[in-house]
ZAFI-68625 format. One record per residue (C-alpha): residue number from 0; residue in three letters; x, y, z. Coordinates in steps of 0.2 Angstrom, whole numbers, plus 5000, padded with zeros to 4 digits. Layout:
<atoms>
<atom n="NUM" res="Ala" X="X" Y="Y" Z="Z"/>
...
</atoms>
This chain:
<atoms>
<atom n="0" res="Met" X="5026" Y="4995" Z="5034"/>
<atom n="1" res="Arg" X="5012" Y="4982" Z="5038"/>
<atom n="2" res="Lys" X="5016" Y="4966" Z="5034"/>
<atom n="3" res="Ile" X="5004" Y="4951" Z="5027"/>
<atom n="4" res="Leu" X="5002" Y="4931" Z="5026"/>
<atom n="5" res="Val" X="4995" Y="4926" Z="5014"/>
<atom n="6" res="Ile" X="4990" Y="4909" Z="5012"/>
<atom n="7" res="Glu" X="4986" Y="4903" Z="4995"/>
<atom n="8" res="Asp" X="4987" Y="4886" Z="4987"/>
<atom n="9" res="Asp" X="4985" Y="4893" Z="4968"/>
<atom n="10" res="Pro" X="4999" Y="4901" Z="4961"/>
<atom n="11" res="Ser" X="4991" Y="4912" Z="4951"/>
<atom n="12" res="Ala" X="4977" Y="4917" Z="4964"/>
<atom n="13" res="Leu" X="4995" Y="4919" Z="4976"/>
<atom n="14" res="Lys" X="5005" Y="4930" Z="4964"/>
<atom n="15" res="Phe" X="4988" Y="4942" Z="4961"/>
<atom n="16" res="Thr" X="4985" Y="4944" Z="4979"/>
<atom n="17" res="Ala" X="5003" Y="4948" Z="4982"/>
<atom n="18" res="Tyr" X="5005" Y="4958" Z="4967"/>
<atom n="19" res="Ala" X="4989" Y="4966" Z="4975"/>
<atom n="20" res="Leu" X="4995" Y="4972" Z="4989"/>
<atom n="21" res="Glu" X="5014" Y="4975" Z="4987"/>
<atom n="22" res="Gln" X="5004" Y="4989" Z="4976"/>
<atom n="23" res="Glu" X="4997" Y="4994" Z="4990"/>
<atom n="24" res="Gly" X="5013" Y="4997" Z="5001"/>
<atom n="25" res="Tyr" X="5011" Y="4981" Z="5011"/>
<atom n="26" res="Gln" X="5027" Y="4970" Z="5015"/>
<atom n="27" res="Val" X="5018" Y="4950" Z="5008"/>
<atom n="28" res="Leu" X="5024" Y="4935" Z="5015"/>
<atom n="29" res="Thr" X="5018" Y="4918" Z="5005"/>
<atom n="30" res="Ala" X="5013" Y="4901" Z="5012"/>
<atom n="31" res="Ala" X="5004" Y="4890" Z="5001"/>
<atom n="32" res="Asn" X="4997" Y="4876" Z="5011"/>
<atom n="33" res="Gly" X="4988" Y="4876" Z="5028"/>
<atom n="34" res="Val" X="5004" Y="4868" Z="5037"/>
<atom n="35" res="Glu" X="5015" Y="4881" Z="5031"/>
<atom n="36" res="Gly" X="5004" Y="4895" Z="5034"/>
<atom n="37" res="Leu" X="5000" Y="4891" Z="5052"/>
<atom n="38" res="Lys" X="5020" Y="4890" Z="5057"/>
<atom n="39" res="Met" X="5023" Y="4908" Z="5047"/>
<atom n="40" res="Ala" X="5007" Y="4915" Z="5059"/>
<atom n="41" res="Gln" X="5017" Y="4909" Z="5072"/>
<atom n="42" res="Glu" X="5034" Y="4914" Z="5068"/>
<atom n="43" res="Glu" X="5032" Y="4927" Z="5058"/>
<atom n="44" res="Asn" X="5018" Y="4939" Z="5067"/>
<atom n="45" res="Pro" X="5011" Y="4947" Z="5054"/>
<atom n="46" res="Asp" X="4998" Y="4962" Z="5056"/>
<atom n="47" res="Leu" X="4984" Y="4953" Z="5047"/>
<atom n="48" res="Val" X="4981" Y="4933" Z="5038"/>
<atom n="49" res="Val" X="4973" Y="4932" Z="5021"/>
<atom n="50" res="Leu" X="4970" Y="4914" Z="5018"/>
<atom n="51" res="Asp" X="4961" Y="4903" Z="5008"/>
<atom n="52" res="Val" X="4946" Y="4890" Z="5014"/>
<atom n="53" res="Leu" X="4951" Y="4877" Z="5000"/>
<atom n="54" res="Leu" X="4971" Y="4870" Z="5006"/>
<atom n="55" res="Pro" X="4979" Y="4857" Z="5006"/>
<atom n="56" res="Gly" X="4986" Y="4851" Z="5020"/>
<atom n="57" res="Met" X="4974" Y="4861" Z="5034"/>
<atom n="58" res="Asp" X="4958" Y="4869" Z="5026"/>
<atom n="59" res="Gly" X="4955" Y="4888" Z="5030"/>
<atom n="60" res="Phe" X="4941" Y="4884" Z="5043"/>
<atom n="61" res="Glu" X="4953" Y="4871" Z="5054"/>
<atom n="62" res="Leu" X="4968" Y="4885" Z="5052"/>
<atom n="63" res="Cys" X="4959" Y="4901" Z="5056"/>
<atom n="64" res="His" X="4950" Y="4890" Z="5073"/>
<atom n="65" res="Arg" X="4967" Y="4886" Z="5077"/>
<atom n="66" res="Leu" X="4974" Y="4902" Z="5075"/>
<atom n="67" res="Arg" X="4961" Y="4908" Z="5086"/>
<atom n="68" res="Asn" X="4963" Y="4897" Z="5098"/>
<atom n="69" res="Ala" X="4983" Y="4899" Z="5100"/>
<atom n="70" res="Asp" X="4987" Y="4913" Z="5115"/>
<atom n="71" res="Ala" X="5000" Y="4921" Z="5101"/>
<atom n="72" res="Thr" X="4987" Y="4923" Z="5086"/>
<atom n="73" res="Ala" X="4971" Y="4923" Z="5096"/>
<atom n="74" res="Lys" X="4969" Y="4941" Z="5091"/>
<atom n="75" res="Leu" X="4978" Y="4941" Z="5074"/>
<atom n="76" res="Pro" X="4966" Y="4950" Z="5062"/>
<atom n="77" res="Ile" X="4958" Y="4935" Z="5046"/>
<atom n="78" res="Leu" X="4952" Y="4940" Z="5030"/>
<atom n="79" res="Met" X="4946" Y="4924" Z="5021"/>
<atom n="80" res="Leu" X="4943" Y="4921" Z="5002"/>
<atom n="81" res="Ser" X="4937" Y="4908" Z="4995"/>
<atom n="82" res="Val" X="4927" Y="4902" Z="4981"/>
<atom n="83" res="Lys" X="4916" Y="4895" Z="4991"/>
<atom n="84" res="Ala" X="4902" Y="4908" Z="4991"/>
<atom n="85" res="Lys" X="4888" Y="4899" Z="5000"/>
<atom n="86" res="Thr" X="4881" Y="4909" Z="5016"/>
<atom n="87" res="Ser" X="4883" Y="4893" Z="5024"/>
<atom n="88" res="Asp" X="4903" Y="4895" Z="5020"/>
<atom n="89" res="Arg" X="4903" Y="4913" Z="5026"/>
<atom n="90" res="Ser" X="4893" Y="4909" Z="5040"/>
<atom n="91" res="Thr" X="4906" Y="4894" Z="5043"/>
<atom n="92" res="Gly" X="4921" Y="4907" Z="5042"/>
<atom n="93" res="Leu" X="4914" Y="4922" Z="5052"/>
<atom n="94" res="Lys" X="4911" Y="4907" Z="5066"/>
<atom n="95" res="Val" X="4928" Y="4899" Z="5068"/>
<atom n="96" res="Gly" X="4937" Y="4917" Z="5069"/>
<atom n="97" res="Ala" X="4937" Y="4926" Z="5052"/>
<atom n="98" res="Asp" X="4936" Y="4944" Z="5053"/>
<atom n="99" res="Glu" X="4931" Y="4946" Z="5034"/>
<atom n="100" res="Phe" X="4925" Y="4935" Z="5022"/>
<atom n="101" res="Leu" X="4926" Y="4938" Z="5004"/>
<atom n="102" res="Ser" X="4922" Y="4928" Z="4989"/>
<atom n="103" res="Lys" X="4931" Y="4924" Z="4973"/>
<atom n="104" res="Pro" X="4934" Y="4929" Z="4959"/>
<atom n="105" res="Ile" X="4938" Y="4946" Z="4968"/>
<atom n="106" res="Gly" X="4945" Y="4961" Z="4959"/>
<atom n="107" res="Pro" X="4962" Y="4970" Z="4967"/>
<atom n="108" res="Asp" X="4952" Y="4987" Z="4972"/>
<atom n="109" res="Glu" X="4940" Y="4973" Z="4984"/>
<atom n="110" res="Leu" X="4955" Y="4963" Z="4991"/>
<atom n="111" res="Val" X="4965" Y="4982" Z="4995"/>
<atom n="112" res="Ala" X="4947" Y="4986" Z="5004"/>
<atom n="113" res="Gly" X="4944" Y="4971" Z="5014"/>
<atom n="114" res="Val" X="4961" Y="4972" Z="5020"/>
<atom n="115" res="Gly" X="4961" Y="4990" Z="5023"/>
<atom n="116" res="Arg" X="4943" Y="4987" Z="5035"/>
<atom n="117" res="Val" X="4952" Y="4974" Z="5046"/>
<atom n="118" res="Leu" X="4967" Y="4980" Z="5048"/>
<atom n="119" res="Glu" X="4956" Y="4998" Z="5051"/>
<atom n="120" res="His" X="4943" Y="4987" Z="5064"/>
<atom n="121" res="Lys" X="4957" Y="4978" Z="5071"/>
<atom n="122" res="Gly" X="4969" Y="4992" Z="5075"/>
<atom n="123" res="Ala" X="4955" Y="5002" Z="5087"/>
<atom n="124" res="Val" X="4960" Y="5001" Z="5105"/>
<atom n="125" res="Pro" X="4950" Y="4992" Z="5114"/>
<atom n="126" res="Met" X="4942" Y="4999" Z="5129"/>
<atom n="127" res="Glu" X="4946" Y="4990" Z="5146"/>
<atom n="128" res="Glu" X="4929" Y="4986" Z="5155"/>
<atom n="129" res="Gly" X="4925" Y="4997" Z="5168"/>
<atom n="130" res="Glu" X="4934" Y="5011" Z="5160"/>
<atom n="131" res="Asp" X="4932" Y="5028" Z="5163"/>
<atom n="132" res="Val" X="4927" Y="5035" Z="5146"/>
<atom n="133" res="Ser" X="4923" Y="5051" Z="5151"/>
<atom n="134" res="Glu" X="4939" Y="5057" Z="5145"/>
<atom n="135" res="Tyr" X="4939" Y="5053" Z="5128"/>
<atom n="136" res="Leu" X="4921" Y="5060" Z="5129"/>
<atom n="137" res="Lys" X="4926" Y="5076" Z="5129"/>
<atom n="138" res="Phe" X="4936" Y="5079" Z="5113"/>
<atom n="139" res="Trp" X="4922" Y="5072" Z="5104"/>
<atom n="140" res="Pro" X="4914" Y="5084" Z="5093"/>
<atom n="141" res="His" X="4897" Y="5086" Z="5098"/>
<atom n="142" res="Glu" X="4881" Y="5101" Z="5098"/>
<atom n="143" res="Glu" X="4870" Y="5102" Z="5114"/>
<atom n="144" res="Arg" X="4855" Y="5094" Z="5112"/>
<atom n="145" res="Lys" X="4839" Y="5109" Z="5113"/>
<atom n="146" res="Gly" X="4824" Y="5102" Z="5121"/>
</atoms>
């Protein structure tokens, strides 16, 4: 079962997010502020972090930046949620390391789809630099081109 850490200070938004993810079979951990969220991300080893931008103690941008710059959490998938829907906010979120940035209000289907996209993308096996891919490609379905 995949473990997701949700960092959200609004109790109703936290409850909604946790419920939507639990209904999809995820184990959900919660934190109500940025400082608590950072500590939990480092200690609990979640598969993904869903975090709000507007958090007390440490905002979501700073939290995302810290997660990306710590060895233990540098590759942790991060999905940011925010009522701050301006292009500049989205751009800032992606620049500090978020894998996905979704605007609130958000429905359960969009939330679950966003989580799925991030987990699927981050679950891909990275290729090592200089690795020979021919072994992988010979199993890839393809048609011979005539030309």
